[in-house]
N, C-alpha and C positions, 0 to 999 in steps of 0.2 A: 504494500500500500504506500502511495507516495506521501511525502510530507504534507502536501497541500490538501489531501483528501480528508476533509473534516466530516464529522458524522452527526446526523440527527437521530435522536432516539425517542420513540414513543414508549415510555415505561408503563405500559398498560397493565391493569389488573388481570385481564384475560389474555391479552396478546402483546408480545414484545416485537416492535418493528424497528428496523434500522434502515436509514436512507442516506445515500451519498450523492453528491451532485453529478459525478461522472457516470455512476452505474445505476442511479435511481434507487428503487426499493430493493435492497439486497437480502433482507431477512424478514420473515413474518412467521413467528412460531409462538405457541402457547407459553405464557409466563409461569412455567412450572419447572421445579427442580426436584430430582429424586436423589436421596442420600441414604447411606447406611445409618441406622438408628444409633448404633453403638460408637462407631468410629467417626461419624459425621463426614465420611468420604462421599464425594459427589459421584453418583452412578450414571446419571443422565440429566439432560437439560432440554427444554423445548418440546418438540413433537414426540420424541422418544419417551420423555418423562410423563407427558400428558396421557399417553396410552397406558401408563402404570396407575393412574388415579383410580382408587377404589379396587385395585387388583393386585396390590403388592403383598408379598409374604411379610411375616411379622418383623423381620429384621431390616426391611427397607420401607422408607416413608416418602411419598410423593406429595409435595406441598406447593402452595402459591405464596411466595415470600412478599408479594405486594397485595395489600388488602384495601379495598375502597379507594384505590388510586394512589395510595401512599405506602411507603416502606413499613412492613410489619416486622421484618427480620433483616437487620443491617448486613450481617455477615453473609447470609444466603443470597441477598440481592447483589452484593458485591461480587460473589462468585458467579452468579448468573450473568451479570453484565460482562465480566471478564471472559467467560466462556463463549458468549455470543459474539463479542468483539473478536476473539481469537478465531471463531468460525468464519467470520467475514474477511479475516486477514490471512486466510489460507492455513489456519492452524498454528500461526506464529504469534508470539507476544509482541506488543509494541515496545520499541526500544528508544529511549532518550528523545532526541529531536524528531524522530519519526513518529512519535505518538501524536494522535489527532486531538483536535479540539472537539468537544462534545456539546451539543445543544439538546437538553432533555426537557420534554414536555411534562408539566405537573398540573394537577387540578388547581383551580383558582382559589380554593379555600384552605390551602395547607398552612400549617403553623410554621413558626420559625424553626422549631426543633425538627420538623419533617423536612423542611428545605435543607437544613444542614446535613441531615442523614442522606438525602439524595445526592447532594454535592460531594459528600465524603465518599460515598460508594462509587460515584463516577470518577472522582479524582484518583482513588486508590486502585481502580481497575486499570490504570495505565494512561489516563488522559493527560495531555499537556495542560489543558485548561477546560473547565466545564462551565456552561451557562444553563440557567433555568429559564424557561419560558412558559407562561400559563397556557394550558391546553386550548381554551377557546380562541386565544390569539393565534396560536400555531395552526389550529383547524381552519381559521378564517384565511390565513395565508395559503394553506394547502388547498383550500377550495377555490382559490383564485380571486378573492375579494380584494378590493382596493383599500387596504386598511390604513395607508399613509395619508389618504385624502381627508379633508374636513367634512366627512359624510358618515352618517350613522349606519352601521352594519350590525345585524343581530345574528348570533350563532347559538345553536343549541347542540352541544356535543354530548352524546349519550354513549359512554364507554361500557366497560365491564363492571367497574366498581364505583364510578361516580358519574354524575351528569353535571355539566357546566353550562350555565346560561350567561351570556355576556353581550353587552352592547359595546362596540368598538368604534373609535374615531381617532384620527391623527396618530396612528401607530400605538395606541394604548387602549386599555379597558376603562370605560367610563363607569359602567354599572355591571356588577356580576353577582352570581350566586352559585355556590357549589353544593350539590345534593349528593348524599351518600346513597343514592337510589339509581340503579342502572341495570345493565343486562343480567348481572348475577342475582340481583333482587328479583328480576322477572323469573329466573329459573327457580329460585326458592319459593316464590309465590305459587308457581305451578306444582311444585312438590307438595306444598302444604294443602293446596286445593285437592289434589288426587288422594292424599292421605285422609283428608276430612270427608270427602264425598264418596270415595270408592273403597276406603280402608286398604289402600294399596301403597306400599313403600317403593319409591323409585329413587334412583340416584340423580346427581346433578347433570351428568352427561346425557341421561335419558330425557330429563326436563329440557335441556338445551335443544336436543334434537326435535322434541315436540314443538317448542317455540319456533324453530326455524321452519319446520314442515307445515304446520297448520296454524301457527300463532297469528294474531292480529290485534290491533288496538281497538278496532270497532268493525262491525259488519255493515258494509255499505249496501250490498245487494246479495241475492241468494248465491251467486257464483263465488262469493267469498268464503262460503262455508265448506271446509274440507274436513275429512275424517282420517284418523290414524289409529292403528293398534298400538297399545302400550303394554309392555310386560314389566312385571315387578313381583314383590313378595306380598302375599295376603297377610295383613296384620292380625287376622282372626285365627287362622290355622297354620300360618308360617310357610305355606306352600306357594310355589310359583303360580301366577295368575295373569291372564291377559284380558284387557278391557278395551273398549273403543271410546275415544274422545273426539269431539269436533271443535271447530273454530269458536263456536259460541261458548263452549266450556272454557277455552283459553282466554277469551275476552273477559269473562267473569272473573277468572283467576287473576288476571293482570290489572284489574280495575284500580286497586289501591295504589300500587307503585306508579301507574300512569297518571293518576289524578295528582299525585305529589309533584311529578315533573311539570304537568300543566300549570299547577298553582305556582310553582317556582318561576315559570315563564311570565305569568301574569304579574308577580311581585316585581320582577326586573323591569317590565314595561311601566308599571306604576311609578317606579323611581327614576325613570329615564327622562332627561330634559325634553320639553315639547318639540324643539327643532329636530332632535334626533329621532323622536317618535314619528315625525312627519316623513323623514327619510326612510325609516323602516317600513312604513305603510306603502311607500312607493317601491322600495327594493325587495321587500319580503323578508321572511326569516329563513335561514339556511340551517338544515339539520345535518350533522356529521356524526361519525362514530358508528360502530356496529349495531348498538342498541337502537339507533335511529332507523335501521332497515326494517323494523317491525312493520308488517303490512298495515297500511291505512293510518299510521301514526301521524303522517303529514296532514291528512284530511281531518283527523280529530283535532289537531292543533289549530288548523285553519278555522274550524267551526268554533273553537273555544275563544280565539282571539280576534277573528274577523280580518286577519292579515294573511296575504298570500304566503304559502310555505312550500319550500322546495328541498328535496334531499340531494346533497352533493353527489356528483357523479362517482367520485372515488371515496365514498363516505368513510370506509374503514381505514383508509390510508391517509386521510387529510392531515392528522396531527403529525405523523411521521414525515410526510412530504413538507409540511410547514416548518418543522424543526430544522430540516436540512436547508430549506430556502432562507430561513431566518439567519443562518450563518453568513449569508451574503448581504443581510440588511442590518447588521449590528449598529451602524451609525444612526439609522432611522429608529431602531427599537431600543436604544441604549437605556432609556428611562424605564422600560418595561422588563428589562432582563436583570437577573441576579448572577453575578460572576463569582467563581471559586477564588479568584485572585484576592478579592476584598472580603468576601463572606467568611471564608475559612480562617482568615487572619484575626478575626474579631476575638 
């Protein structure tokens, strides 16, 4: 890897993405690491570790070291970042001056302690310098919005662990709110619904598959209603059992987390200066993140706010692309970024 090839990272709860200017998106794998319970030796990372979730023997544990969009385990996150960086660098460590600058996307509501943990993990993984950028700002850049202009842009970024709602103007965030409700909460709501209504225990991977296959935020017409078979363990007799669910069941299951996100969007709009609200009405709201791909979520948000809503073309990759492109915009974004050079010396 050349000296100048700096790296943008979307440190997602569900998915870890790496973007470079010359090669584009070079890595998109689950944010999962598997290790030996006794020795703490890392056995696998990414896709290979994800396949182990819920299927490991007693001496191996597969975990997500990032929870709700922030670092839950510093040491494991540092190892995960290092291993992914080594993977995109042909299996080699970064050395001295050849180490890259990193731009890492973080949720807009993280604390000072959480910021320091992310910067330390990025710096210790071999980076020459690390910057933090708030995810909705990175998502707006990745979605192609003109964030440097004195015009209001509204982004709703729904990831795996957190949802960020922000109004952006002149290269910075004017109003924002970060909610610890996103794709993983959708999965947990489906699991709870199936357990309560059908007395059936299913895992989070099964819940995610149901969400993708037949899930929706609302039913607009009859063609939206799909059906799927679901397998799990009967809570009454402990035996395997298969049931059928349809889209209307999933709409009911997801009602609570979706209402929380919609209410968050309304609160941000209420706190936005009138001139910027006028811009947003003209330009619409842009949805990014994998959670935003839930069928008909854009239509639900349009009905709730009365504002046009569009899903970004590369919704799942917007933050990663935006972090990479932000490395070329540091002078414009300098007031919105946090740098390891100053932050870690405090």
